[in-house]
One Martini backbone bead per residue (centre of mass of N, CA, C, O) as a GRO file, in nm:
protein
   39
    1MET     BB    1   8.698  11.379  10.420
    2GLN     BB    2   8.922  11.652  10.498
    3ILE     BB    3   9.060  11.951  10.464
    4VAL     BB    4   9.363  12.067  10.605
    5HIS     BB    5   9.479  12.359  10.758
    6TYR     BB    6   9.702  12.581  10.818
    7PRO     BB    7   9.768  12.523  11.174
    8HIS     BB    8   9.693  12.238  11.221
    9PRO     BB    9   9.778  12.004  11.459
   10SER     BB   10   9.791  11.745  11.268
   11LEU     BB   11  10.049  11.863  11.101
   12ARG     BB   12  10.264  11.774  11.344
   13TRP     BB   13  10.270  11.490  11.278
   14LYS     BB   14  10.454  11.212  11.261
   15SER     BB   15  10.538  10.993  11.045
   16GLN     BB   16  10.503  10.656  10.928
   17PRO     BB   17  10.590  10.378  10.813
   18ILE     BB   18  10.499  10.154  10.577
   19GLN     BB   19  10.430   9.810  10.607
   20SER     BB   20  10.144   9.789  10.449
   21ILE     BB   21   9.908   9.735  10.182
   22SER     BB   22   9.587   9.798  10.230
   23GLY     BB   23   9.261   9.850  10.171
   24SER     BB   24   9.236  10.102  10.355
   25LEU     BB   25   9.473  10.258  10.232
   26ARG     BB   26   9.367  10.270   9.944
   27ARG     BB   27   9.112  10.431  10.019
   28VAL     BB   28   9.251  10.683  10.131
   29VAL     BB   29   9.409  10.755   9.875
   30ARG     BB   30   9.166  10.784   9.691
   31GLU     BB   31   9.034  11.015   9.856
   32MET     BB   32   9.270  11.214   9.827
   33PHE     BB   33   9.258  11.240   9.520
   34GLU     BB   34   8.968  11.338   9.499
   35LEU     BB   35   9.009  11.596   9.667
   36MET     BB   36   9.232  11.722   9.498
   37TYR     BB   37   9.058  11.746   9.229
   38GLU     BB   38   8.824  11.922   9.364
   39ALA     BB   39   9.009  12.177   9.470
   0.00000   0.00000   0.00000
């Protein structure tokens, strides 16, 4: 996972509601927190 900076096109995507919390979603969130604390 990489940090994306503005004005990267992917930052324009509209988010979708989370339907269920799966193992893969938990892994993505964990990676996001790790990146945030490293930055």
